[in-house]
VEXMARMAR-202550 format. One record per residue: chain; x, y negated, z of N, C-alpha, C in turn. Coordinates in steps of 0.02 Angstrom, whole numbers. Example, Ala and Ser with C-alpha at 12.3 -4.5 7.8 and 13.67 -1.06 7.14 Angstrom:
2
keza,n.px,n.py,n.pz,ca.px,ca.py,ca.pz,c.px,c.py,c.pz
A,660,284,390,615,225,390,660,165,390
A,642,112,354,684,53,357,645,-2,394
// end
This chain:
252
keza,n.px,n.py,n.pz,ca.px,ca.py,ca.pz,c.px,c.py,c.pz
A,-346,-1309,634,-356,-1300,573,-408,-1356,536
A,-386,-1400,530,-417,-1438,472,-394,-1439,403
A,-459,-1447,376,-432,-1451,303,-493,-1513,263
A,-479,-1561,278,-532,-1594,224,-543,-1620,194
A,-487,-1590,137,-484,-1597,63,-548,-1526,49
A,-532,-1486,70,-566,-1451,55,-646,-1442,62
A,-668,-1491,109,-748,-1509,117,-776,-1523,80
A,-744,-1556,27,-784,-1597,-19,-760,-1551,-99
A,-722,-1498,-111,-709,-1465,-150,-764,-1388,-172
A,-792,-1367,-81,-855,-1339,-90,-897,-1337,-62
A,-955,-1326,-75,-1021,-1319,-46,-1002,-1312,51
A,-989,-1270,59,-961,-1251,135,-924,-1223,135
A,-864,-1239,188,-814,-1218,202,-812,-1209,277
A,-805,-1130,294,-807,-1103,371,-716,-1094,383
A,-691,-1114,421,-616,-1110,465,-636,-1062,518
A,-596,-1008,503,-604,-975,587,-540,-951,610
A,-525,-979,663,-464,-967,693,-444,-885,679
A,-473,-849,682,-478,-774,669,-507,-705,635
A,-501,-675,593,-559,-644,572,-529,-572,534
A,-544,-514,544,-562,-454,540,-522,-442,452
A,-598,-479,409,-595,-476,340,-613,-548,317
A,-563,-578,277,-628,-638,261,-670,-597,229
A,-671,-546,183,-702,-527,141,-753,-507,158
A,-753,-456,231,-813,-426,235,-834,-472,271
A,-820,-521,284,-865,-576,345,-913,-611,286
A,-874,-624,230,-933,-692,181,-950,-610,144
A,-945,-553,143,-999,-523,117,-1048,-523,159
A,-1044,-508,226,-1113,-499,261,-1154,-580,254
A,-1102,-629,247,-1142,-689,241,-1178,-713,177
A,-1175,-676,154,-1176,-692,65,-1253,-639,58
A,-1278,-594,107,-1357,-573,130,-1429,-628,118
A,-1383,-694,150,-1412,-741,140,-1436,-774,106
A,-1488,-778,51,-1480,-815,-18,-1472,-873,19
A,-1502,-920,63,-1486,-977,78,-1391,-1010,84
A,-1337,-967,81,-1272,-960,76,-1266,-974,0
A,-1227,-1039,-7,-1211,-1053,-81,-1168,-1038,-114
A,-1182,-1034,-176,-1115,-1010,-210,-1054,-1044,-202
A,-980,-1015,-200,-944,-1063,-202,-927,-1091,-102
A,-968,-1055,-80,-945,-1066,-8,-870,-1021,4
A,-861,-1061,56,-762,-1013,46,-754,-979,133
A,-707,-945,158,-708,-937,214,-644,-929,233
A,-598,-947,270,-521,-953,273,-496,-938,336
A,-423,-914,354,-418,-904,425,-342,-903,413
A,-293,-890,468,-239,-892,469,-209,-822,517
A,-274,-803,502,-253,-736,543,-305,-684,540
A,-295,-645,489,-336,-601,475,-281,-528,509
A,-341,-496,548,-328,-455,571,-327,-364,568
A,-359,-369,504,-396,-292,470,-432,-314,407
A,-336,-337,348,-357,-348,284,-347,-278,249
A,-360,-278,199,-370,-252,152,-352,-264,62
A,-311,-234,40,-318,-257,-24,-324,-199,-73
A,-328,-209,-127,-345,-162,-190,-290,-97,-150
A,-376,-35,-187,-345,30,-169,-354,44,-105
A,-404,-7,-75,-414,-11,4,-327,28,41
A,-298,-28,22,-233,-38,48,-232,-87,91
A,-194,-78,163,-220,-142,233,-161,-174,186
A,-195,-244,245,-155,-296,219,-150,-340,306
A,-90,-329,312,-84,-365,396,0,-425,393
A,-37,-488,402,38,-511,420,16,-564,500
A,75,-539,520,76,-586,602,16,-655,582
A,-2,-647,642,-46,-719,642,-1,-815,641
A,-35,-840,573,-10,-886,564,17,-900,521
A,55,-828,462,128,-826,418,80,-822,354
A,35,-812,370,-37,-808,268,-83,-813,281
A,-106,-860,231,-168,-875,222,-217,-820,188
A,-268,-802,218,-326,-775,184,-375,-813,183
A,-410,-826,112,-453,-859,93,-506,-808,29
A,-553,-824,28,-633,-790,24,-658,-829,-12
A,-693,-823,-72,-726,-879,-99,-819,-819,-126
A,-862,-852,-120,-934,-801,-136,-943,-854,-203
A,-963,-803,-256,-982,-838,-315,-1047,-793,-334
A,-1094,-816,-328,-1152,-806,-344,-1172,-780,-418
A,-1196,-720,-424,-1228,-711,-488,-1162,-681,-558
A,-1108,-687,-508,-1059,-677,-544,-1039,-598,-585
A,-1074,-555,-562,-1067,-485,-622,-1100,-506,-692
A,-1148,-560,-684,-1176,-581,-748,-1139,-649,-791
A,-1066,-651,-740,-1049,-706,-778,-1025,-699,-835
A,-1006,-740,-887,-966,-736,-945,-930,-706,-950
A,-856,-737,-894,-812,-720,-893,-790,-652,-825
A,-867,-633,-808,-846,-575,-747,-786,-530,-763
A,-761,-492,-821,-707,-466,-835,-640,-480,-821
A,-652,-546,-834,-579,-589,-805,-572,-590,-732
A,-619,-604,-687,-629,-636,-636,-552,-619,-595
A,-511,-561,-591,-480,-550,-564,-403,-591,-597
A,-399,-601,-660,-356,-642,-686,-369,-704,-688
A,-420,-713,-681,-442,-808,-671,-420,-815,-605
A,-433,-786,-569,-432,-801,-507,-357,-823,-498
A,-319,-763,-526,-234,-753,-505,-217,-835,-537
A,-232,-848,-615,-218,-902,-649,-231,-965,-606
A,-308,-1003,-573,-313,-1041,-539,-271,-1057,-483
A,-243,-1000,-445,-196,-1018,-397,-133,-1023,-425
A,-104,-964,-472,-49,-1009,-497,-43,-1068,-514
A,-77,-1090,-544,-76,-1163,-580,-67,-1217,-517
A,-111,-1184,-449,-115,-1235,-392,-78,-1239,-360
A,-21,-1203,-381,46,-1180,-345,118,-1209,-379
A,90,-1213,-440,147,-1246,-473,171,-1321,-432
A,124,-1360,-400,142,-1435,-376,219,-1407,-326
A,191,-1336,-276,252,-1355,-237,282,-1291,-254
A,308,-1255,-315,336,-1215,-351,346,-1219,-408
A,352,-1280,-434,347,-1275,-522,389,-1230,-557
A,343,-1204,-598,348,-1158,-651,396,-1084,-620
A,394,-1054,-566,393,-1018,-524,368,-954,-528
A,295,-971,-516,228,-910,-485,203,-895,-561
A,211,-833,-570,164,-771,-608,116,-750,-615
A,81,-707,-647,35,-664,-635,41,-626,-647
A,18,-557,-612,37,-479,-623,-17,-449,-623
A,-11,-423,-698,-84,-391,-699,-83,-304,-661
A,-171,-321,-649,-212,-342,-636,-240,-401,-589
A,-209,-414,-547,-236,-445,-471,-192,-479,-428
A,-126,-498,-460,-58,-523,-403,-14,-563,-416
A,-2,-592,-379,40,-673,-403,108,-662,-387
A,171,-685,-421,237,-651,-391,270,-734,-389
A,328,-729,-368,357,-788,-359,398,-775,-371
A,460,-800,-408,513,-762,-455,524,-696,-432
A,494,-670,-463,486,-592,-474,441,-555,-434
A,445,-592,-361,425,-552,-308,343,-575,-295
A,310,-503,-253,243,-529,-250,236,-573,-170
A,204,-620,-200,169,-678,-159,88,-674,-144
A,59,-647,-170,-20,-642,-151,-35,-598,-196
A,-81,-604,-170,-130,-510,-160,-199,-538,-186
A,-257,-523,-231,-313,-537,-229,-371,-480,-236
A,-427,-480,-220,-477,-430,-224,-526,-443,-226
A,-567,-427,-258,-629,-454,-280,-678,-389,-267
A,-731,-401,-219,-772,-346,-213,-859,-366,-226
A,-912,-331,-223,-966,-326,-244,-1035,-333,-201
A,-1052,-384,-197,-1096,-404,-129,-1149,-344,-156
A,-1213,-316,-101,-1244,-261,-101,-1294,-287,-157
A,-1313,-277,-192,-1348,-268,-254,-1334,-276,-332
A,-1271,-290,-323,-1226,-280,-390,-1235,-356,-441
A,-1236,-409,-413,-1239,-461,-436,-1193,-524,-425
A,-1190,-518,-354,-1135,-564,-326,-1067,-542,-320
A,-1033,-593,-303,-942,-558,-274,-916,-612,-237
A,-878,-586,-210,-816,-610,-175,-752,-616,-181
A,-721,-668,-215,-660,-651,-222,-611,-685,-174
A,-563,-626,-145,-514,-631,-93,-438,-654,-105
A,-403,-688,-74,-332,-678,-105,-317,-705,-25
A,-237,-654,-32,-198,-691,23,-127,-668,9
A,-116,-740,33,-46,-781,7,3,-790,53
A,42,-773,30,104,-758,118,144,-831,103
A,125,-848,167,144,-911,182,224,-908,215
A,231,-894,270,304,-908,324,325,-836,340
A,310,-778,325,350,-715,329,410,-713,339
A,449,-689,377,520,-659,364,512,-600,313
A,578,-574,310,594,-530,266,577,-461,327
A,573,-443,377,555,-419,400,481,-402,410
A,467,-469,405,382,-450,425,342,-437,363
A,366,-446,300,345,-414,232,342,-337,258
A,279,-303,213,296,-218,217,324,-202,168
A,338,-225,104,400,-201,73,440,-228,23
A,510,-221,8,555,-265,-15,531,-312,-74
A,489,-268,-122,478,-314,-178,420,-381,-161
A,403,-398,-99,358,-455,-82,402,-507,-43
A,384,-573,-51,415,-620,-32,342,-669,1
A,376,-738,45,342,-778,67,362,-860,32
A,307,-884,40,336,-955,2,380,-975,38
A,401,-972,92,461,-994,151,512,-978,135
A,527,-883,137,552,-845,121,603,-869,42
A,563,-908,20,551,-931,-69,595,-978,-47
A,600,-1009,-12,618,-1085,-1,565,-1143,-32
A,501,-1125,-17,453,-1173,-39,426,-1204,20
A,432,-1273,62,419,-1284,99,356,-1331,106
A,300,-1283,132,246,-1355,129,223,-1386,203
A,239,-1463,181,230,-1503,226,159,-1515,275
A,159,-1555,320,74,-1560,342,21,-1609,271
A,-22,-1557,272,-59,-1588,229,-78,-1535,166
A,-1,-1535,151,22,-1473,87,-38,-1425,84
A,-48,-1392,152,-88,-1310,138,-153,-1357,115
A,-199,-1383,137,-239,-1410,103,-266,-1438,71
A,-194,-1464,37,-180,-1489,-29,-203,-1434,-93
A,-152,-1377,-84,-164,-1311,-115,-215,-1294,-108
A,-230,-1273,-62,-320,-1233,-72,-340,-1282,-94
A,-382,-1341,-96,-411,-1403,-119,-401,-1388,-178
A,-346,-1389,-239,-322,-1366,-298,-364,-1284,-324
A,-356,-1275,-293,-369,-1176,-333,-447,-1194,-319
A,-490,-1205,-276,-553,-1200,-257,-555,-1255,-331
A,-542,-1292,-317,-563,-1338,-387,-570,-1314,-433
A,-502,-1284,-464,-490,-1262,-526,-540,-1196,-534
A,-541,-1137,-478,-581,-1091,-503,-657,-1112,-523
A,-684,-1162,-449,-783,-1168,-466,-754,-1218,-560
A,-710,-1261,-552,-740,-1276,-632,-704,-1231,-675
A,-671,-1194,-675,-664,-1124,-731,-733,-1084,-757
A,-749,-1091,-677,-831,-1034,-694,-885,-1072,-699
A,-887,-1124,-665,-946,-1180,-692,-961,-1215,-756
A,-905,-1230,-783,-895,-1240,-847,-837,-1215,-875
A,-883,-1130,-904,-804,-1102,-917,-795,-1119,-1012
A,-731,-1128,-1021,-727,-1131,-1099,-738,-1075,-1119
A,-693,-1063,-1206,-716,-1010,-1233,-641,-945,-1193
A,-680,-886,-1220,-630,-862,-1185,-529,-834,-1211
A,-560,-851,-1286,-487,-831,-1305,-438,-919,-1276
A,-469,-975,-1259,-411,-1005,-1236,-408,-967,-1158
A,-447,-952,-1132,-402,-933,-1056,-369,-854,-1075
A,-382,-822,-1122,-343,-765,-1137,-275,-801,-1153
A,-255,-844,-1179,-194,-885,-1201,-153,-911,-1136
A,-185,-929,-1097,-169,-960,-1038,-134,-907,-984
A,-203,-854,-996,-147,-785,-945,-110,-757,-972
A,-100,-748,-1056,-42,-710,-1072,19,-759,-1077
A,10,-840,-1079,68,-860,-1066,104,-860,-992
A,47,-850,-943,60,-836,-865,85,-774,-843
A,81,-730,-877,79,-650,-842,129,-644,-873
A,174,-617,-814,253,-581,-809,233,-508,-827
A,182,-465,-838,197,-391,-858,200,-394,-929
A,179,-445,-973,175,-437,-1027,257,-441,-1055
A,269,-373,-1099,330,-384,-1116,401,-326,-1053
A,350,-323,-1005,399,-279,-941,380,-219,-963
A,432,-178,-952,416,-90,-944,377,-74,-876
A,340,-45,-913,308,-39,-829,280,36,-849
A,258,57,-754,217,123,-744,152,104,-710
A,119,146,-751,47,108,-739,10,191,-714
A,-9,208,-640,-27,242,-637,-126,230,-660
A,-163,258,-673,-210,264,-692,-280,303,-665
A,-332,282,-671,-383,313,-615,-379,392,-605
A,-384,405,-673,-393,496,-675,-331,512,-652
A,-284,478,-631,-232,509,-589,-164,518,-610
A,-164,514,-671,-137,519,-741,-66,450,-740
A,8,468,-764,51,400,-744,73,400,-833
A,56,310,-845,65,290,-914,145,257,-900
A,166,301,-951,264,240,-948,245,226,-1013
A,288,150,-1014,282,87,-1079,298,50,-1071
A,289,-8,-1116,293,-81,-1124,252,-94,-1133
A,209,-157,-1078,156,-203,-1083,163,-222,-1139
A,122,-241,-1200,126,-282,-1254,74,-328,-1247
A,10,-340,-1220,-33,-417,-1225,-95,-394,-1159
A,-142,-420,-1176,-203,-438,-1158,-253,-434,-1191
A,-308,-385,-1201,-358,-404,-1249,-421,-457,-1237
A,-471,-438,-1269,-520,-497,-1274,-558,-480,-1189
A,-559,-426,-1175,-590,-424,-1095,-562,-416,-1055
A,-480,-413,-1044,-461,-423,-990,-406,-365,-975
A,-410,-323,-1025,-391,-257,-1001,-309,-258,-1041
A,-273,-230,-1009,-191,-229,-1019,-180,-171,-1089
A,-114,-198,-1117,-123,-154,-1188,-44,-126,-1178
A,-29,-68,-1186,27,-31,-1175,42,0,-1220
A,133,0,-1255,128,36,-1304,168,78,-1259
A,137,174,-1263,176,197,-1231,234,249,-1265
A,273,286,-1236,317,320,-1271,325,347,-1336
A,253,365,-1354,251,390,-1417,237,347,-1482
A,236,259,-1467,222,213,-1476,135,206,-1515
A,101,242,-1468,33,221,-1466,19,175,-1408
A,-30,141,-1442,-46,88,-1399,-100,105,-1361
A,-113,96,-1279,-181,122,-1241,-193,57,-1200
A,-265,49,-1224,-276,4,-1175,-308,9,-1113
A,-277,-3,-1063,-288,-3,-980,-340,-44,-948
A,-412,-9,-931,-453,-37,-893,-439,-76,-827
A,-392,-8,-789,-384,1,-708,-352,48,-692
A,-305,11,-669,-239,42,-653,-205,8,-613
A,-126,51,-569,-103,13,-525,-34,19,-567
A,12,-52,-580,51,-64,-609,103,-83,-567
A,175,-44,-596,224,-53,-593,273,-101,-645
A,304,-130,-624,366,-166,-667,426,-117,-659
A,443,-84,-711,503,-44,-682,572,-88,-718
A,566,-127,-763,601,-176,-813,556,-215,-826
A,575,-295,-785,544,-358,-806,585,-361,-862
A,519,-423,-911,511,-442,-962,571,-484,-950
// end
């Protein structure tokens, strides 16, 4: 695999023919302070990947992209609370060239293509609590039978064809956007506006599984200044959700 455009997009690009987990591998490398921020590691064959809530994420070799990016001092960055949504927005914008107007952000860490999940994002904190790795798993060519759930899709299944060189360009666009957003951050208010405009969760009827084991049913009405989801519950009161697993019962 060759990704020439990405060699200039990040300080170091590590391409693996196979990796158990790009996040785990990059987290281990991050222990060396000489490894620079925005080092990226990718593979098209991740054999023991995982998603949010420690769910497994496995795809047949060659059918999905696993990509992880190291961000030094991420937990001290002013946009730290926004990292999952910022990464999702950056990748959604990068996908616009291949699937214009079809990719949306689902709070807090997924991308939807035509309403179906095409990518998940997992952020893990390195030992020491300062650095983080932003991992993304993008479905490329899986068939319906190869996908884990009926609510998922792949680029190919949705009719998005990547010609030779397109994947390199897509990854380069994503890494450039993500790096620029973090190295030269604009106002949080502007980032919030962009995320809200791209977020399919807002306006949808949702079921939120909360961290304490309870369930919240209501309508997602917005995202606050810290990236938390605002949900108007059945009682009419608005609940601010910092952490939760969201299912869209009825799309916006």
